N, C-alpha and C positions, 0 to 999 in steps of 0.2 A: 833463366838458372837453368844450367842442365841434369843429367842424371847427377846423382849423388851415390860415389860407393859406400855402399850400407855390410856388419859383418857380423854373422850368426857364429860367438864365442864358443867356445866348448860349452860353456855355461848356460846354452840357451839361450843367451841378450843379446839382444839388436843396439850395436853400437857404430855414430860414425863417428872415424877416426879423422878426419882433414880437421883440422881444426876451420878451417875459411868454410868450409859446408856445413859443418856444426855450427859455428854463430848464426850463418844463412837460416837453418833450418829453425832452431829455437828461436829465431826473430818470429817467426812466425805462427809461435804457439806449441813445437813438435818437442819431445823428449825432454833429459834432464839430462845436465852435467852430472859429473860421478870424477872420483878426484883431477875437479878444474881442468880436467883434457876432455874427457870423450863424455860425448852424447848422447846418453842411451835411451833406446827407446820406448815405448809399452807395447805389448802385442798388437792391440789393434791401430796406433801408431801405423807401425810401421807395415801389415798389410794394408792400411788404406793408403801410406804413399807408395809402397809398392804397385798397388790398384791402378793408381795414378799417373806413374811411370818418373817419381819425381825418386822414386832408388830407384836401386841396383843391392839385391846382397847377395852377397857370398858365402861362400861357409868355410869358417876358418883353416877346418880339416881338411879338406880335398881342392878347397880355392874353385868351388865349378859354382855357381848362377844358379840359387835356389829358387822357382817360380811361384806361382801364388800361394799354389794348391798345395804345392811341399808344404809352403810353411806353414800355411794355415792350420795341417795335418800335425805338422810340428806341435804349435801351439796349443791346442785342442786339444790335443795327447797329456798336455798340462792342465789346462783348463777348459772343461767340458761347458764352458757360458762362453767361449773366443768369440764364437761364431755369434750369438747375442750377440755381445760389448763390440764386436768391427760395427755391423748395421746401425748401431744406435751412434757408435760414433761418425761414420761414415754421415749419415742421415744428418744432425748438430752442423757438421761441418760442411754440408752445403749449403743450409742453411745460413752457413757464414757466422757460424760462432767457433771464439776458438773455446779449446774442449780439450782438460787435464786429466790424467789418471785420480782418481780416487783416495782417502788419505783413511782408508777401512773403515769401520760401523755402517758395514749395509750402502758407503754410499761408492757405486763405480765413475759415477763424472763429477767433476765441477766445471762447471760451462760460465765467461766471462761475457757480460751484456755485446751488443756487437758494439767493436771502436774501444773497448776500456781494458783491452790488454793490450801491454802490464800494469800500467794504468792502477787500474783499482784491481779491492781483492772478486775472488769469481762471485758471482752473484745466483747464481741456482745447483743445488746439488741433485743428481739423479742418479733413480737409482733403478737398476732394469732388471726385467722380470718378462718370462719365455708367454705368451699366454698359456690359458690350461694348466703350467704349476703351482701347484700348492707355492702359497706364499703368507704366514704367521703374524699375525694384525699384528701379534706385540714385537715384530722386529720393525716394523713398518711404524709404529707406534717410538719408539726406540729413536732408527732413522731421521722420524717428523721432530726430535725432538734434540739430537745433536745439531739441525737444521735451525731450529727457533736460536738454539745458542747461540753460534753461530750468523743471525742475521742472516738467513738464507731464504731462499726458496723450495721447496722440498718440492721435485717432480718425476714423475712414476710412468719410465717407459716400457711399453709393451709392446713386446714383438709378436705379431698372429705367425701363423704357418707359412703364411705367402712372404715373409720379411720384412710387411711395415710396419712402421713404427708410431704409436699415437700416444702419444705426450696425454695429464690428468697430474695437475697440480694440486697435493694432499695440501691442507692446512687442518688446524686444530678447531676444534666448536667447545666452545664453552655453551654451557646448558642453565638460568636462571629459576629458581625456586616456582615458583607464583602460588601464591597465595589464596585459597577460595571463599569468599567472606561473603 
């Protein structure tokens, strides 16, 4: 497959206008369809595909090509965690997983087991944390509860200062009260 042309719209969204290109990317687990015709890419997907030379991004306004660093700056102005999300997404894709954007509730990504996309639902929920950033335990407990309700495994992805990602599996523990006799 050659390089796909994507467009950075006035609204700050990346779309793939060509239906054939859009279908090809979507079959590989990228983007979601808007208006049944336009494939919309999440910022981390667009950055990943641009970095891998799978897409070129044109600015809708001035029709010039947007390089990776400029696209990252644009996305980061709206989302300070854009770089963190990109690093995790890139790592998961490099490991062979299909990854989609999370559904809120503190979940950054939903991850399919290898070979299960799109036949089965995502198996893992990923919550991103930058090393050293405070993370309230109450928030993690809410995310864990959501993962358990959905029958998924929660993984915390911690990005360190060097940009390396370490994953931790979080699960609930139940303690039983022991009687001393």
